[in-house]
VOGU-3710 file (C-alpha; in Angstrom, 3 decimals, decimal comma):
1> mdknkefkai> 2,626/-15,311/-12,076  3,267/-17,970/-9,268  6,886/-18,491/-10,119  7,573/-14,297/-10,184  6,524/-14,453/-6,700  8,334/-17,293/-5,707  11,580/-15,673/-6,712  10,720/-12,340/-5,376  10,199/-13,769/-2,228  13,332/-16,044/-1,601
11> gvllaiaivl> 15,219/-12,944/-3,435  13,931/-10,470/-0,485  14,502/-13,594/2,520  17,988/-14,003/0,345  18,745/-9,770/0,631  17,497/-9,773/4,197  20,115/-12,719/5,586  22,320/-11,145/3,657  22,111/-7,678/5,776  21,756/-9,585/8,858
21> glafvvyyre> 25,173/-11,411/8,191  26,791/-8,152/7,698  25,093/-6,966/10,206  26,653/-9,551/12,841  30,407/-10,052/11,073  30,471/-6,132/12,301  29,062/-6,362/15,328  31,322/-8,960/16,787  34,356/-7,240/15,270  33,747/-3,669/17,381
31> agngdgskne> 33,171/-6,387/20,131  36,207/-7,789/19,351  38,176/-4,663/19,814  36,730/-3,681/22,515  37,174/-6,471/24,773  40,647/-7,329/22,675  42,827/-5,210/24,669  41,596/-6,252/27,628  42,572/-9,829/27,283  45,784/-9,205/25,691
41> keespqanea> 46,793/-7,792/28,503  45,345/-10,178/31,277  46,871/-12,870/29,144  50,304/-11,525/28,877  51,487/-12,711/32,031  49,765/-16,462/31,343  51,538/-16,514/27,532  54,748/-15,451/29,363  54,817/-18,177/31,811  53,944/-20,703/28,742
51> enysskikvt> 56,328/-19,528/26,692  58,956/-19,929/29,154  57,727/-23,532/30,336  57,566/-24,068/26,930  61,504/-24,911/26,843  60,978/-27,646/29,356  59,053/-29,789/27,088  60,650/-32,279/25,377  59,324/-33,757/21,986  60,915/-36,483/20,232
61> ftnevylqdi> 60,317/-38,044/16,876  61,533/-41,762/16,724  61,371/-44,275/13,557  59,929/-46,609/15,766  56,828/-47,814/14,264  53,311/-47,298/16,352  51,369/-50,189/17,466  48,856/-50,277/15,785  51,001/-49,691/12,149  52,840/-52,573/13,243
71> yqsnprlrty> 52,397/-54,755/10,017  52,556/-52,113/7,674  55,768/-52,525/5,092  55,696/-49,613/2,893  58,418/-47,232/5,283  56,209/-44,139/3,836  52,993/-45,358/4,733  53,537/-46,136/8,351  52,334/-44,463/11,502  55,606/-43,581/13,739
81> tgkvqntgdk> 55,719/-42,971/17,462  56,500/-39,339/18,749  57,298/-38,654/22,581  56,244/-35,925/24,899  58,090/-35,447/28,427  57,595/-32,505/30,831  61,254/-32,014/32,062  59,873/-28,918/34,146  58,298/-29,140/38,051  54,681/-28,284/36,933
91> tvnyvgikvy> 51,628/-30,610/35,863  50,785/-29,858/32,344  47,208/-31,043/31,221  47,199/-30,111/27,779  50,018/-29,913/24,757  49,682/-28,669/21,677  52,172/-29,627/18,808  51,910/-28,550/14,656  54,153/-31,064/13,380  55,590/-30,111/9,971
101> yldkdgksiw> 56,561/-32,632/7,390  59,161/-31,891/4,931  60,545/-32,939/1,708  64,058/-33,821/0,623  64,711/-30,146/0,052  63,805/-29,467/3,778  60,639/-27,207/2,690  57,004/-27,610/4,678  54,634/-30,004/2,235  52,263/-30,887/5,289
111> eevislgdtl> 51,334/-29,911/8,859  49,661/-31,740/11,384  48,129/-30,269/14,546  48,583/-32,686/17,899  46,657/-32,506/20,654  47,589/-34,521/23,755  44,922/-34,001/26,664  46,497/-36,323/28,662  48,046/-35,127/32,247  51,688/-34,985/32,181
121> kpnyikefpf> 53,199/-34,490/35,833  57,006/-33,770/35,699  59,017/-36,186/34,181  56,499/-37,705/32,942  56,272/-38,980/28,981  53,696/-39,503/26,739  53,387/-41,187/23,235  51,578/-40,065/20,032  51,359/-41,284/16,738  52,508/-38,907/13,436
131> ggarvssewa> 53,240/-39,696/9,501  50,930/-42,230/7,641  49,256/-42,837/4,859  48,334/-38,991/5,586  51,393/-37,393/4,777  52,451/-37,133/0,707  54,517/-39,432/-0,720  56,949/-36,728/-1,095  57,388/-36,488/2,366  61,610/-37,529/3,110
141> gkvtyeltsl> 61,392/-38,774/6,638  61,992/-35,377/8,261  60,106/-33,250/10,473  59,976/-30,301/12,610  57,600/-29,028/15,151  56,319/-26,136/17,147  54,540/-25,776/20,529  51,419/-24,072/19,885  49,526/-24,419/23,272  49,909/-25,700/27,034
151> qfendrrvei> 47,320/-25,986/29,700  48,827/-26,257/33,522  46,955/-28,119/35,654  43,802/-26,144/37,384  44,396/-23,132/34,988  42,997/-22,663/31,260  44,641/-23,278/27,964  47,340/-20,607/26,631  48,192/-20,173/23,320  52,524/-19,899/23,150
161> psridsrlsr> 51,968/-16,425/20,550  56,000/-16,503/19,453  55,893/-19,839/18,821  52,633/-19,926/16,224  53,797/-18,941/12,839  52,112/-21,177/9,836  54,049/-19,289/7,501  57,791/-20,581/7,928  59,492/-22,037/5,080  61,640/-23,922/7,141
171> ppftnllfpi> 60,413/-23,845/10,450  62,777/-24,662/13,647  64,132/-28,036/15,349  64,643/-29,845/12,381  64,752/-33,533/13,288  66,201/-35,796/10,807  64,506/-39,410/11,407  65,537/-41,843/8,794  65,849/-42,301/5,437  62,425/-43,512/3,558
181> f> 64,239/-44,121/0,287
//
């Protein structure tokens, strides 16, 4: 008898939780639709500025072994050094980079988001690690990338809408690093 009451109580609580969850989702979807059009119009000049400035952010992938991985003898397991340089005239406080790792056919097999939160003044260069044991053994030593977001000095982070597309079958900016095998 007591177990039936417990099951009924759990069922009632579960039903209440589901109803509240659905109400929460509906409320925030409606709230998002109401504010979304205003935010898109307000962000448009900043997004355009970030997109235009993204051509001044130079990203280079090298076959230099990242300092902490210097003793790794297997090239596929090594972590390598990438570099980002601000060739423009503005100070950038954040750069978001999505790196796609490619197989021998040039198809993406894995992606990694790299966030650089250091200040890049004009002409400054920042190094970052990529690759390593996290990447599948199918990696052919080739990568592509796309800039996903920028944050200018004393400003908020801006997503670069035209460059964000995780469904790319062959992303732009293909760089052949080195043959691994």
